Structure formats: structure tokens, C-alpha cells
C-alpha positions in Angstrom: -32.2 -103.4 -99.4 -29.9 -103.7 -96.1 -31.2 -100.3 -94.8 -34.9 -101.5 -95.2 -33.9 -104.8 -93.4 -31.9 -102.9 -90.7 -35.0 -100.8 -90.4 -37.5 -103.5 -90.1 -35.1 -105.2 -87.4 -35.0 -102.1 -85.2 -38.9 -101.9 -85.2 -39.0 -105.2 -84.0 -36.7 -104.6 -81.2 -38.6 -104.1 -77.9 -37.9 -104.2 -74.2 -40.4 -103.8 -71.2 -40.3 -103.9 -67.4 -43.2 -104.3 -65.2 -43.8 -104.0 -61.6 -46.0 -106.9 -60.7 -46.5 -106.1 -57.0 -45.7 -106.0 -53.6 -46.0 -109.0 -51.2 -46.0 -109.3 -47.6 -45.1 -112.9 -47.2 -44.1 -115.6 -49.8 -42.6 -119.0 -49.5 -41.7 -121.7 -52.2 -42.7 -124.5 -49.9 -45.7 -125.1 -47.9 -45.9 -123.1 -44.6 -48.1 -122.7 -41.6 -49.6 -119.3 -40.9 -48.4 -120.2 -37.2 -44.8 -119.5 -38.3 -45.9 -115.7 -38.8 -46.8 -115.4 -35.1 -43.9 -116.9 -33.6 -40.5 -115.0 -33.0 -38.5 -114.8 -36.0 -35.3 -113.2 -37.2 -34.5 -111.2 -40.6 -31.4 -112.9 -41.7 -30.8 -110.9 -44.9 -32.4 -107.7 -46.0 -32.8 -106.4 -49.6 -31.7 -109.4 -51.3 -32.7 -110.1 -54.9 -32.7 -113.0 -57.3 -33.6 -113.5 -61.0 -34.8 -116.5 -63.2 -34.7 -116.1 -66.8 -35.5 -117.8 -70.2 -33.9 -117.0 -73.5 -35.4 -117.8 -77.0 -33.3 -118.1 -80.1 -35.4 -118.4 -83.4 -38.4 -118.9 -81.4 -36.9 -121.9 -79.7 -36.9 -122.0 -75.8 -33.3 -122.4 -74.2 -33.7 -123.7 -70.7 -36.8 -124.2 -68.6 -39.7 -121.8 -68.1 -38.8 -119.1 -65.3 -40.8 -119.4 -62.3 -41.0 -117.1 -59.3 -40.7 -120.0 -57.0 -37.2 -120.9 -58.1 -36.0 -117.4 -57.1 -37.6 -117.5 -53.8 -36.1 -120.9 -53.1 -32.5 -119.9 -54.3 -32.7 -116.9 -51.9 -34.2 -119.0 -49.1 -31.6 -121.8 -49.5 -28.7 -119.2 -49.9 -29.5 -117.2 -46.5 -30.8 -120.3 -44.6 -34.0 -118.8 -44.0 -37.6 -120.1 -44.0 -39.3 -117.6 -45.9 -39.4 -114.1 -47.4 -41.3 -110.9 -46.6 -41.6 -107.3 -48.0 -41.3 -108.7 -51.5 -41.2 -106.8 -54.6 -41.9 -108.8 -58.1 -40.7 -107.4 -61.4 -40.9 -108.9 -65.0 -38.6 -107.8 -67.5 -38.8 -108.8 -71.3 -36.5 -108.0 -74.1 -37.1 -109.1 -77.9 -35.7 -109.0 -81.1 -37.9 -110.8 -83.1 -37.9 -113.4 -84.5 -34.1 -114.0 -83.6 -34.0 -113.4 -79.8 -36.3 -112.9 -77.0 -35.2 -113.1 -73.1 -37.9 -113.2 -70.0 -36.7 -112.7 -66.7 -38.5 -112.6 -63.2 -36.6 -110.7 -60.6 -37.6 -111.0 -56.7 -36.3 -108.4 -54.0 -37.1 -108.6 -50.4 -36.0 -110.0 -46.9 -35.2 -113.5 -45.9 -36.7 -114.5 -42.4 -35.8 -117.5 -40.3 -38.4 -118.9 -37.7 -36.6 -119.2 -34.2 -37.1 -122.4 -32.8 
């Protein structure tokens, strides 16, 4: 009985990572396209942030992960205005019905507009 339960649990274990795309410019707040044409400086290159949500027994723990939150975290941390050269990844891990985790990962450069 325990072997069957263990085998069934292993079959319910899964994980996946998908590359959601490459983006030229992203911001978590309203931004004028004029900002892209005026001089700017890259304040951090190759930085990354993650936002995640865990579910235990199909009950969400925490807020729904949003890409905006990861972008805002990086822009505030490096005191920039927007991000460029962005890669977005989505990771998921499941051990149904007991545990699951969804995670967005953002990688890119943080840019500050020179004034």
C-alpha cells in the first residue's frame, strides 16, 4: 500500500521552466516614450529578481506573483527609472495536491534618465 502511494505521489511531482520572452523596455509605472530618446545611464547590468507564490493543500499562501513587483523591486533597489534588455522566465513546481510554487524571474539592466 505504501509503495503504491509513494509511486502515485512521484507521478504527481512535476516542475517546468519556460522562457516567456525578451523585451526591450519595461517599467512598472507610467513612462513617456520621450525618456527613451534623452540621455540615460545604465546603473546596473545583469540584475535579477523573483516573485513567487506558494500553495499548500491548494490554498494560496501570499499574494499572486506579478512581473510588475519584480521590476519595481529592481528599479527601487538600484534607483533607476526603467529596465532594458529584459528576459522573463516562469518557473513552476508541483507536488499535487500537497504543494505547489509559481515563480516569475526577471533579468535585465536598470537604467536611469539623466536630467
